[in-house]
Structures are given as C-alpha cells and as structure tokens.
Backbone bond lengths (Angstrom), bond angles and torsions (degrees), N, CA, C in turn:
res aa  C-N    CA-C-N  psi(-1)  N-CA   C-N-CA  omega(-1)  CA-C   N-CA-C  phi
1 X - - - 1.509 - - 1.542 106.91 -
2 X 1.336 116.17 137.15 1.458 119.64 175.44 1.560 114.02 -58.46
3 X 1.301 115.89 154.59 1.474 120.53 -177.07 1.482 109.12 -84.40
4 X 1.378 120.64 -21.19 1.458 120.74 -179.14 1.495 110.04 -111.42
5 X 1.318 114.68 159.04 1.492 119.61 -176.30 1.527 110.72 -139.37
6 X 1.308 117.16 152.68 1.391 124.27 166.95 1.498 106.44 -108.06
7 X 1.279 119.24 110.10 1.508 121.86 -176.34 1.550 111.54 -97.20
8 X 1.335 115.16 134.31 1.424 118.25 179.78 1.579 105.79 -124.91
9 X 1.366 114.99 132.11 1.482 116.65 -173.94 1.500 113.46 -104.16
10 X 1.406 120.83 -11.76 1.419 120.38 -175.86 1.549 110.15 -93.36
11 X 1.344 115.62 133.15 1.527 120.34 178.31 1.494 113.01 -58.66
12 X 1.305 117.24 -31.70 1.484 123.72 177.08 1.535 111.47 -58.15
13 X 1.317 113.73 -40.61 1.448 118.84 -177.64 1.510 111.98 -70.35
14 X 1.285 118.55 -25.94 1.480 117.36 179.56 1.504 111.00 -64.57
15 X 1.312 120.74 -39.60 1.459 123.94 -178.30 1.524 105.07 -67.27
16 X 1.361 121.54 -41.98 1.448 121.37 -178.51 1.500 110.97 -66.15
17 X 1.356 120.21 -33.89 1.435 123.72 -179.88 1.447 109.07 -68.61
18 X 1.361 118.57 -47.42 1.502 124.06 -175.66 1.515 109.20 -64.91
19 X 1.294 119.41 -32.87 1.463 121.67 -177.48 1.599 109.12 -89.01
20 X 1.343 118.41 -2.14 1.431 124.22 178.35 1.543 110.62 66.79
21 X 1.353 118.78 20.85 1.407 123.14 173.85 1.512 111.72 -77.84
22 X 1.297 116.86 -24.47 1.513 123.46 177.31 1.451 106.59 -99.63
23 X 1.312 117.91 115.45 1.574 122.22 179.58 1.498 110.28 -125.06
24 X 1.335 117.69 14.45 1.483 121.28 175.20 1.481 110.16 -156.30
25 X 1.274 113.65 158.68 1.469 118.32 170.02 1.540 107.66 -129.15
26 X 1.308 113.81 144.61 1.482 122.33 -179.54 1.556 105.09 -112.02
27 X 1.394 116.68 111.75 1.393 120.77 -175.41 1.607 109.80 -110.01
28 X 1.249 115.50 140.00 1.472 116.65 179.35 1.530 110.45 -70.65
29 X 1.380 115.44 134.56 1.510 117.36 -179.15 1.469 112.06 95.68
30 X 1.265 114.81 175.44 1.471 124.33 179.58 1.543 110.48 -93.23
31 X 1.287 116.20 103.08 1.491 123.23 -178.15 1.563 113.87 -102.48
32 X 1.337 113.75 11.72 1.473 119.22 -171.73 1.504 112.69 -67.38
33 X 1.328 119.34 -17.69 1.441 119.47 174.74 1.480 113.95 -81.41
34 X 1.365 116.26 -25.77 1.408 124.38 -177.99 1.571 109.20 -84.09
35 X 1.287 119.30 -47.60 1.415 126.37 -175.93 1.473 109.57 -110.75
36 X 1.334 117.78 127.99 1.447 120.74 -177.74 1.559 106.83 -136.14
37 X 1.349 114.30 149.63 1.446 122.55 175.02 1.472 114.15 -46.82
38 X 1.372 121.22 131.10 1.438 123.94 179.42 1.504 115.48 91.95
39 X 1.332 117.58 -10.82 1.445 118.19 177.35 1.532 112.16 -70.78
40 X 1.352 117.66 149.19 1.428 122.08 172.26 1.476 106.83 -100.91
41 X 1.373 119.02 132.85 1.429 124.01 -177.11 1.456 109.64 -133.33
42 X 1.350 119.81 153.37 1.391 124.32 172.45 1.556 107.94 -86.41
43 X 1.270 117.51 134.83 1.438 123.21 173.29 1.536 109.53 -97.92
44 X 1.344 114.39 116.50 1.444 120.04 -171.44 1.466 110.74 -123.38
45 X 1.362 117.30 149.95 1.530 120.64 175.86 1.471 105.67 -133.48
46 X 1.358 117.23 148.80 1.466 121.82 -179.06 1.504 109.57 154.61
47 X 1.287 115.82 163.27 1.428 121.04 177.71 1.561 115.53 -63.94
48 X 1.255 115.86 140.81 1.489 119.25 173.95 1.545 111.29 -50.84
49 X 1.286 116.95 132.81 1.457 121.95 179.66 1.448 114.45 66.87
50 X 1.372 117.24 14.93 1.512 123.30 -174.74 1.534 108.77 -125.22
51 X 1.324 119.86 -177.56 1.430 123.72 176.42 1.534 110.10 -63.16
52 X 1.242 117.70 150.45 1.486 124.33 -178.21 1.467 106.20 -126.38
53 X 1.367 115.08 149.30 1.430 121.63 178.07 1.555 108.11 -113.08
54 X 1.316 114.10 134.42 1.483 119.95 179.11 1.545 109.47 -78.45
55 X 1.291 114.24 122.87 1.517 118.58 -179.20 1.493 111.02 -92.43
56 X 1.344 113.68 -52.58 1.489 118.54 175.44 1.568 106.37 -167.73
57 X 1.319 115.04 166.37 1.436 121.48 168.40 1.541 106.49 -89.74
58 X 1.367 117.57 149.54 1.403 121.76 178.61 1.500 110.10 -142.10
59 X 1.374 113.79 159.63 1.439 122.40 177.90 1.525 103.81 -106.20
60 X 1.347 117.31 136.38 1.448 124.00 173.20 1.549 108.32 -74.49
61 X 1.315 116.03 113.29 1.437 121.78 177.63 1.576 118.44 -82.58
62 X 1.324 112.97 -30.54 1.430 117.24 -175.99 1.586 107.20 -167.00
63 X 1.296 115.59 144.75 1.459 125.51 177.45 1.544 109.81 -131.87
64 X 1.377 115.85 116.70 1.462 119.54 178.61 1.449 108.02 -128.37
65 X 1.294 113.99 136.86 1.549 123.56 173.84 1.499 107.69 -108.16
66 X 1.354 114.30 128.76 1.466 119.39 178.91 1.494 109.16 -157.43
67 X 1.410 114.43 172.19 1.456 118.95 174.13 1.582 105.99 -70.97
68 X 1.346 115.55 143.24 1.436 119.35 172.72 1.471 115.12 -47.71
69 X 1.403 116.05 -46.04 1.403 123.77 179.73 1.518 114.09 -60.14
70 X 1.331 120.07 -14.18 1.508 122.42 -176.55 1.520 106.59 -101.04
71 X 1.307 121.22 3.04 1.501 118.56 179.59 1.578 107.47 -72.51
72 X 1.343 113.80 141.42 1.417 122.05 175.45 1.564 109.21 -82.85
73 X 1.383 113.39 154.43 1.501 116.94 175.49 1.514 112.08 -54.52
74 X 1.324 118.93 -34.04 1.508 119.96 177.34 1.455 115.96 -68.61
75 X 1.375 116.99 -36.66 1.420 118.16 178.16 1.508 109.80 -68.88
76 X 1.318 118.30 -37.52 1.385 123.78 179.25 1.597 111.61 -63.81
77 X 1.288 111.38 -43.25 1.502 121.35 -179.72 1.558 110.49 -63.11
78 X 1.307 117.21 -35.95 1.474 119.71 179.77 1.562 109.43 -67.95
79 X 1.334 114.35 -27.70 1.470 115.42 176.92 1.477 109.44 -81.95
80 X 1.346 119.23 -45.10 1.487 121.03 -172.37 1.536 105.32 -144.05
81 X 1.372 120.09 104.26 1.416 119.45 -175.12 1.538 114.50 -63.69
82 X 1.358 116.06 -7.28 1.393 117.34 -178.31 1.556 111.55 -94.44
83 X 1.257 117.24 -5.55 1.476 124.56 -177.07 1.558 112.11 -118.09
84 X 1.349 116.14 136.84 1.471 117.14 176.63 1.522 114.80 -124.34
85 X 1.365 118.42 -25.05 1.468 120.13 -171.07 1.537 109.07 -106.38
86 X 1.362 115.75 153.17 1.411 122.59 179.97 1.535 113.51 -61.38
87 X 1.365 118.00 -33.33 1.425 122.86 178.82 1.562 109.75 -62.52
88 X 1.322 113.65 -44.67 1.496 122.77 177.28 1.496 107.34 -58.74
89 X 1.310 120.98 -49.69 1.394 124.73 -176.74 1.571 110.69 -64.11
90 X 1.322 115.54 -40.69 1.468 119.76 176.41 1.531 110.92 -57.87
91 X 1.343 117.78 -39.70 1.482 122.94 179.81 1.509 107.66 -68.68
92 X 1.378 117.43 -44.13 1.453 121.56 179.68 1.535 114.71 -61.52
93 X 1.355 114.44 -46.35 1.432 120.69 179.48 1.561 109.12 -68.31
94 X 1.314 120.79 -33.84 1.427 124.45 175.71 1.508 110.54 -58.82
95 X 1.321 116.01 -40.60 1.470 118.24 -178.59 1.546 111.03 -71.78
96 X 1.359 116.93 -37.28 1.467 122.37 178.95 1.524 112.67 -66.75
97 X 1.339 115.06 -40.72 1.518 122.69 -173.79 1.499 110.34 -95.92
98 X 1.325 117.90 -5.85 1.486 122.04 178.96 1.517 112.77 55.08
99 X 1.353 112.38 44.96 1.546 118.56 175.55 1.489 106.53 -158.28
100 X 1.317 116.27 167.80 1.451 121.42 -179.78 1.548 107.88 -77.49
101 X 1.353 114.13 134.54 1.445 120.91 -179.59 1.517 106.38 -122.54
102 X 1.382 116.21 132.38 1.494 119.60 176.82 1.485 113.48 -117.87
103 X 1.320 115.38 177.88 1.448 119.71 179.31 1.512 113.45 -66.02
104 X 1.318 116.78 -15.62 1.528 120.86 -177.82 1.515 111.23 -91.16
105 X 1.325 119.64 -7.83 1.444 121.81 175.30 1.473 113.71 -65.42
106 X 1.330 118.45 138.94 1.490 121.81 173.17 1.481 107.43 -76.02
107 X 1.301 114.04 139.36 1.486 123.99 173.91 1.561 108.75 -129.74
108 X 1.334 116.19 156.79 1.459 122.18 169.47 1.497 109.27 -114.09
109 X 1.310 114.58 126.71 1.461 123.25 173.32 1.486 107.11 -97.30
110 X 1.384 112.34 119.90 1.454 120.45 -175.29 1.572 104.35 -117.93
111 X 1.295 114.46 107.47 1.469 123.66 177.02 1.547 108.26 -86.08
112 X 1.310 119.16 133.98 1.460 119.61 176.26 1.508 112.40 -144.44
113 X 1.328 115.14 154.91 1.462 123.67 176.69 1.539 111.33 -124.04
114 X 1.307 117.12 136.10 1.446 120.06 177.97 1.478 112.10 -59.51
115 X 1.274 117.36 145.17 1.459 123.54 170.34 1.536 106.98 -99.03
116 X 1.268 115.48 112.14 1.450 120.68 -179.37 1.515 112.87 -84.08
117 X 1.331 117.78 138.53 1.430 118.49 179.21 1.527 109.21 -75.09
118 X 1.411 116.29 159.86 1.400 121.83 -177.45 1.444 111.68 -65.63
C-alpha cells in the first residue's frame, strides 16, 4: 500500500471517484512538497477522524500551484464536474476549509489517474 493518500470527506465525491469523473483535486495552499508527479497514492473516502474506505491507488500525473483566480474551467471541472468558475470553486473550498477563500488564495491542482489492477 502506498505511503501517501488523497483523502476525500464528501460522500458526493465517492461516486465521482468511482465513475472516474473526478481526475483531479484542488487543495488550498501549496502542497507541491507533499505531492509530486509520479508518486503512487491511495485514494480514500470517509469521514474526517473516522474510518476510511480505499477506492483505488492512483499515480500523480501533474501538480500545479497557482492563484485560485487563475484556474481554468477545465481544471475546475476535473476536480468537480458540477463547477466551472473560480467563484464557485472559492465558495466550495470555503465550505470544505471552513473559512473565506478568495481568488488570490494559492491552490494546488493535483491531477491523478487510477492504477488498475492486472
């Protein structure tokens, strides 16, 4: 099992992960030291501080750090197929992180692909 994980807490995200509609995660702050291209990570879902379920292992394809306001609609769509605009992503991240998020906040876009078993 990989030593690093991408944890997801929302039940909505689990369905997106299982259907492979979610192929990226946008995290608040600069996570480029933690996640790097080529790493193998476990993708997990479950409540914070609770049991988690392994969905699949994934390879990190790309890690970009940028201002939230500089995200393209495509980058946002890879994280959440229901969202397209930076303002919507700011609201979504604000709910996740329980604080105000603006276009000037740094975010890390982590693109990943599932590793399929033989």
